[in-house]
C-alpha positions in Angstrom: -53.7 -23.0 8.0 -51.8 -26.1 7.0 -48.3 -27.2 8.0 -45.2 -27.7 5.9 -45.4 -31.4 6.5 -42.3 -32.7 4.8 -40.2 -32.1 7.8 -42.6 -33.0 10.6 -43.7 -36.4 12.0 -46.1 -37.3 14.7 -45.7 -40.3 17.0 -47.6 -41.8 20.0 -47.2 -44.3 22.8 -50.0 -46.4 24.3 -51.5 -43.7 26.6 -54.0 -42.1 24.2 -53.5 -43.3 20.6 -57.1 -42.3 19.6 -56.3 -38.7 20.4 -53.0 -38.9 18.5 -54.8 -40.2 15.5 -57.3 -37.3 15.5 -54.3 -34.9 15.7 -52.7 -36.6 12.7 -56.0 -36.4 10.8 -56.3 -32.6 11.6 -52.7 -32.2 10.4 -53.3 -34.3 7.3 -50.3 -36.5 7.9 -50.0 -40.3 8.8 -49.1 -41.5 12.2 -45.4 -42.3 12.6 -44.3 -45.9 12.7 -43.4 -46.6 16.3 -44.1 -49.8 18.2 -44.2 -49.5 22.0 -44.5 -52.9 23.8 -42.9 -54.9 26.5 -40.1 -57.4 26.8 -40.9 -60.7 28.5 -39.7 -59.3 31.9 -42.0 -56.3 31.7 -39.5 -53.7 30.6 -40.7 -51.3 28.0 -39.6 -51.8 24.3 -39.6 -49.0 21.8 -39.0 -49.6 18.1 -39.0 -46.7 15.7 -39.9 -48.1 12.2 -38.8 -45.1 10.1 -36.1 -42.5 9.8 -36.4 -39.3 11.8 -33.1 -37.8 11.0 -33.5 -34.1 10.5 -37.2 -34.2 11.4 -39.3 -32.1 13.7 -40.7 -34.9 15.9 -43.9 -34.5 18.0 -44.6 -37.2 20.6 -48.1 -37.3 21.8 -48.3 -39.0 25.2 -50.4 -37.9 28.2 -49.0 -39.2 31.5 -52.4 -40.5 32.8 -53.1 -43.8 34.5 -51.0 -45.9 34.6 -48.9 -42.8 35.1 -45.6 -44.4 35.7 -45.9 -46.7 32.6 -46.9 -43.9 30.3 -44.2 -41.6 31.7 -41.5 -44.2 31.1 -42.8 -44.7 27.5 -42.6 -41.0 26.9 -39.0 -40.9 28.2 -37.8 -43.8 26.3 -39.4 -42.6 23.0 -37.7 -39.2 23.5 -34.4 -41.0 24.0 -34.9 -43.1 21.0 -35.6 -40.1 18.8 -32.6 -38.1 20.2 -30.3 -41.1 19.4 -31.8 -41.3 15.9 -30.8 -37.7 15.2 -34.2 -36.0 15.1 -33.8 -32.2 14.5 -36.1 -31.3 17.3 -38.2 -33.4 19.8 -41.5 -31.9 21.1 -43.1 -33.6 24.0 -46.9 -33.2 23.6 -48.4 -34.0 27.0 -52.1 -33.3 27.0 -52.5 -34.4 30.6 -49.4 -33.8 32.8 -49.2 -36.4 35.5 -47.8 -35.6 39.0 -48.7 -31.9 38.3 -50.4 -31.7 41.7 -47.2 -32.5 43.5 -45.7 -29.0 42.5 -44.7 -27.7 46.0 -43.8 -28.8 49.5 -46.9 -28.8 51.8 -45.2 -30.7 54.6 -41.7 -31.4 55.9 -39.8 -33.8 53.7 -42.4 -33.7 50.8 -40.9 -34.3 47.3 -41.7 -31.9 44.5 -42.3 -34.6 41.9 -43.5 -32.3 39.1 -40.1 -30.8 39.1 -38.5 -34.2 39.1 -40.7 -35.2 36.1 -39.6 -32.0 34.2 -35.9 -32.9 34.8 -36.5 -36.4 33.5 -38.2 -35.1 30.3 -35.4 -32.6 29.6 -32.7 -35.0 30.4 -34.2 -37.6 28.0 -33.8 -35.1 25.2 -37.0 -33.1 24.8 -36.5 -29.6 23.5 -40.0 -28.3 23.8 -43.1 -29.3 25.9 -46.7 -28.8 25.0 -49.2 -29.2 27.7 -53.0 -28.6 28.2 -54.3 -27.0 31.4 -51.5 -27.6 33.8 -52.9 -27.9 37.3 -50.2 -25.6 38.4 -49.1 -23.0 35.9 -45.8 -22.4 37.7 -44.7 -25.9 36.4 -43.8 -24.0 33.2 -41.0 -22.5 35.2 -39.6 -25.9 36.1 -38.3 -26.1 32.6 -35.4 -24.4 30.9 -36.8 -25.2 27.5 -39.8 -23.6 25.8 -43.2 -24.7 27.2 -46.5 -24.0 25.4 -49.4 -24.0 27.8 -52.8 -24.6 25.9 -56.0 -23.7 27.9 -58.9 -26.1 27.4 -61.4 -23.5 28.3 -61.9 -22.3 24.7 -63.0 -25.8 23.7 -65.5 -26.0 26.6 -66.7 -22.5 26.0 -67.7 -23.3 22.4 -69.8 -26.2 23.6 -71.8 -24.1 26.1 -72.3 -21.3 23.6 -74.4 -23.8 21.6 -76.7 -24.6 24.6 -78.4 -21.2 24.6 -78.1 -20.6 28.4 -77.7 -16.8 27.8 -78.0 -14.5 30.7 -79.2 -17.3 32.9 -75.7 -18.9 33.2 -73.3 -18.5 36.1 -69.8 -19.8 36.1 -68.8 -21.5 39.4 -65.3 -22.0 40.6 -65.2 -24.9 43.1 -62.3 -23.3 45.0 -60.4 -20.1 45.1 -57.4 -21.6 43.3 -59.5 -22.1 40.1 -60.9 -18.5 39.9 -58.6 -17.6 37.0 -59.9 -20.5 34.9 -63.5 -19.9 35.9 -63.1 -16.1 35.0 -61.7 -17.0 31.6 -64.8 -19.2 30.9 -67.1 -16.5 32.3 -65.6 -13.9 30.0 -66.0 -16.1 26.9 -69.6 -16.8 27.8 -70.4 -13.3 29.0 -71.6 -14.8 32.4 -71.1 -13.7 36.0 -68.8 -15.5 38.3 -69.4 -17.3 41.6 -66.9 -19.1 44.0 -67.1 -21.9 46.5 -65.3 -21.4 49.7 -64.0 -25.0 50.2 -62.1 -26.7 53.1 -60.2 -29.8 52.4 -59.6 -31.7 55.8 -57.7 -34.5 54.2 -56.4 -35.5 50.7 -59.2 -36.2 48.3 -61.8 -35.3 50.8 -63.5 -31.9 50.4 -66.2 -30.0 52.5 -68.1 -27.2 50.9 -68.6 -24.3 53.2 -70.3 -21.4 51.4 -70.9 -19.7 48.1 -69.8 -16.2 47.0 -72.1 -14.9 44.4 -75.7 -15.2 43.3 -76.9 -18.6 41.9 -80.5 -18.5 42.5 -82.7 -19.5 39.5 -79.5 -19.7 37.5 -77.9 -22.4 35.2 -74.7 -23.0 37.1 -71.6 -24.3 35.2 -69.1 -25.7 37.6 -65.6 -25.6 35.9 -62.4 -27.3 37.2 -59.2 -28.5 35.5 -59.5 -32.1 36.9 -62.3 -34.4 38.1 -60.4 -36.9 40.1 -62.5 -38.5 42.9 -65.4 -36.1 42.1 -66.0 -35.1 45.7 -65.5 -31.4 45.0 -67.8 -31.2 41.9 -70.6 -33.4 43.5 -70.7 -31.5 46.8 -70.7 -28.2 45.0 -73.6 -29.4 42.7 -75.8 -30.2 45.7 -75.0 -26.9 47.4 -76.0 -25.1 44.2 -79.4 -26.6 44.2 -79.7 -25.9 48.0 -78.9 -22.2 47.1 -81.7 -22.2 44.5 -79.9 -23.0 41.2 -82.3 -24.0 38.4 -79.9 -26.6 36.9 -76.2 -27.6 37.3 -73.6 -28.4 34.7 -70.1 -29.6 35.4 -67.1 -29.4 33.1 -63.3 -30.1 33.3 -60.4 -30.6 30.9 -58.9 -33.8 32.4 -61.4 -36.6 33.4 -59.1 -38.6 35.8 -62.2 -40.1 37.5 -60.4 -42.4 40.0 -61.8 -44.3 43.0 -65.5 -43.5 43.7 -65.8 -40.9 41.0 -68.2 -42.6 38.7 -70.6 -43.6 41.4 -70.6 -40.2 42.8 -71.1 -38.5 39.5 -74.0 -41.0 38.7 -75.7 -40.0 41.9 -75.0 -36.3 41.7 -77.7 -33.8 40.5 -75.7 -32.7 37.4 -77.6 -32.3 34.1 -74.5 -32.6 32.0 -70.8 -33.5 32.6 -68.5 -32.0 29.9 -64.9 -33.3 29.7 -62.2 -33.5 27.0 -60.3 -36.4 25.6 -56.9 -35.4 27.1 -57.3 -38.6 29.0 -59.2 -41.6 27.3 -62.6 -42.3 28.8 -63.3 -45.9 28.7 -66.8 -47.2 28.2 -67.3 -48.2 31.8 -66.6 -44.6 32.8 -68.8 -43.0 30.3 -72.1 -41.9 31.9 -75.2 -41.2 29.9 -75.0 -37.5 30.8 -71.4 -37.2 29.9 -70.1 -35.3 26.8 -66.5 -35.8 25.6 -65.0 -33.0 23.5 -61.9 -33.4 21.3 -58.9 -31.2 22.0 -57.4 -32.4 18.7 -57.9 -29.2 16.8 -56.5 -27.2 19.6 -53.4 -29.3 19.9 -53.1 -29.8 16.2 -53.2 -26.0 15.5 -50.6 -25.5 18.2 -48.3 -28.1 16.5 -48.7 -26.3 13.2 -47.7 -23.0 14.7 -44.7 -24.5 16.5 -43.6 -26.2 13.4 -43.9 -23.1 11.3 -42.3 -20.9 14.0 -45.5 -18.8 14.4 -47.0 -17.5 17.6 -48.9 -19.9 19.6 -50.5 -17.4 21.8 -52.3 -15.9 18.9 -54.7 -18.9 19.3 -56.1 -17.5 22.5 -56.3 -13.8 21.8 -59.9 -12.6 21.8 
């Protein structure tokens, strides 16, 4: 399916221009002319180099590290398009920063994910497209349409080609990720296992026990984010202690902050599968790491949004 391109334009900031270019190639359109730079005092400068009057504008900008810089770029670009009389502004946010601050866990905590949603709407966005939100309830923070794209389908296609067959087991590293793990398990026709995890402090995890049979199995650990990698690495070691034959790890968003790379390099993981919602620089690309592109997924969603077709049809079995 190809879009009616004459009224659609695609733009990007500096967060992940490589992904935006892949999406443009999938759509068969050139990247829009926009220059995002800085004034001498450090303020962000946005210059749109072509008319967007009456155009369906899609802005591709994950709010990954540096999160505040990339978020401000997104907001300023949206404002620029609104003031330039774009017909509709769609914020395409493959990785949604601040998504883990979605509720109060202690007294006087902010709910920053809600604040970010308010900023995006106030700037002028009329639709948001996101991939694997850490907390799906973030969709309800918006009073505009939100299209939530699951990255599991892209990851599932990769593992289908590995011929793991009936020896595969899908492992959720915590109870909160069971829905995601079940989705992958259904796509691969594999059973499900769960890690009962305790987190005594932020970014510190302790694996307690495993629910499910992993003995002599190829275990695929799936999560939405690999941040400091403590959860994934601890789970991989426990899997081998429980008799697993080999361990794979996969996620949609490779944040990989702090000690993540060292931990992953030392972990007994055969292959680490991630997507390019966040750019993976060369110094974070391990020999056993595979980066999958979500450009076809996002590109097809953009086509359907532009043509007023159902996006959910993409994910129906």
